[in-house]
N, C-alpha and C positions, 0 to 999 in steps of 0.2 A: 620398748616393745614389751607388752605384757605376755608372760608365759601362761598358757592355758593347758589344761588337761594333765598337768604334772601331778596333781593329787588324786587322779582318777585311776581306778583299776578295772580290768575286765570282769564281768560277772563270773563268779566262782562256780565250782561244781555244786555247792550248796545253794547258790542263787538259782541255778538252773533247776535243781531239784524242787525248790519252792514254786517256781513258775510251772513246772510240769505237774506238780500236785494240784495247783490251782486249776490248770487246764483240765486235768482229769476230773476234779470235783465239779466242774461246770458242764461236763458232758451230760446228755440226757440220761435219766435214771436207768433205762433198759440197757444202754450202751455200757454204763458203769457196772451194772450187775453182771453182764456177760464178760466183762474184763476184770472183775474183782480179784481174780487169782493171778493176774499178770504182775510180775515184778518189774518195776520201772527202775532202770539203772542209768546213771549219768557217768560217762567217761569222757576224757579229753579227746581220744581218737580210738577208732577200731584197732584191735591188735593185728599183728602181722598175719596170723593164721586166718582170721576172718577175711582180710584183704586178699590173701592168696586163694582161699576157697571161692571167693566171689570174682576172682580175676580182676581186681581193682588195683591199679598201681599207685594211685595218689590217695592217701587217707582223707584229704579234704573233699573227695568226691562222695563220701558216704556220711549223711547227716543222721541217719537212724537205721535200726535193724530190728526185725522181729525174729526171735528164735523160739521155736516150740512147735507143737502140734495144734493146728487151728481147731476151733470149736467143732466144726462139722466132721472132721476126721476123728476127733477125740471121742465122740459119742459111741462110735462102734468099737473103740479100743478099750473103753473103760477109762479110769482116771489116768492122767499123764504121770509118768514116772518122775518127771521134774516139772517145776512150774514154768509156764511160758514167760519169756522175758522180752522186754522192749528196751533197747539201748538207744539213748540219745547221745550224740557225740558233740560235745561243747565247742571245740575249736572249729570243726566244719560248719556248724550252725552259726557261730559268730562270724566266720568268714563270709558266708552267704548273706547274713544280715547286713554286714558292712558293704558288700558289693552291691546289693539290691538298693538299699536306701529308701525303699518304698513300703516297708512293712515294719511294724514294731517287733521287738525281740520276743515278747510274750506270744504274739500272733504266730510267729515262725515256729517257736517251740511247740505251740498248740497244734499247728498244722502237721509237723513231723510226728508228734505223738499220735494224733488221730490217724494219720496214714499207717503207722506201724500197728496200731490197734485194729485197723481195718484188715490187715493181714491175719491177725488173731481171729477175726470173724470169718476168715476164709476168702476174703475178697482179693482179686488180683489188682494190679496197679490201675488198669483201665476202669474197673468198677469203682475203685476208691475215688478216682478223679471225677467220674460221673456223679457220685454221691456228693462230693464237695461242690461241684458245679451247680447241682440242684439246690444246695443249701444257700448258695449266694444269691 
């Protein structure tokens, strides 16, 4: 019996970063411009403090997170003290990708990134889903 997958490794944090950068670069120009100051960070999992603050018990339940003041609120407050950040969580994304089996890893990373950048634009989850549905 032939052994397969023994020489394969899961995509690394750097691999995820490359895919997220590619997804960002392929966004429409206006979306990229409005999100140009957002720092994109790839971590394996959300930290315990984030999970506690969001009242999430299982770190696999959170694939991404936007942290910052969205664009609409920032205008009235002046420049933000810290840059806005989007966190993409590698292990939960990989887990969802494996469980679903109906979407490519790049597409899933792109979806999570766009969703979190939507929060940067001040959209709630319902509005983000509406925009994504209209794009399909």
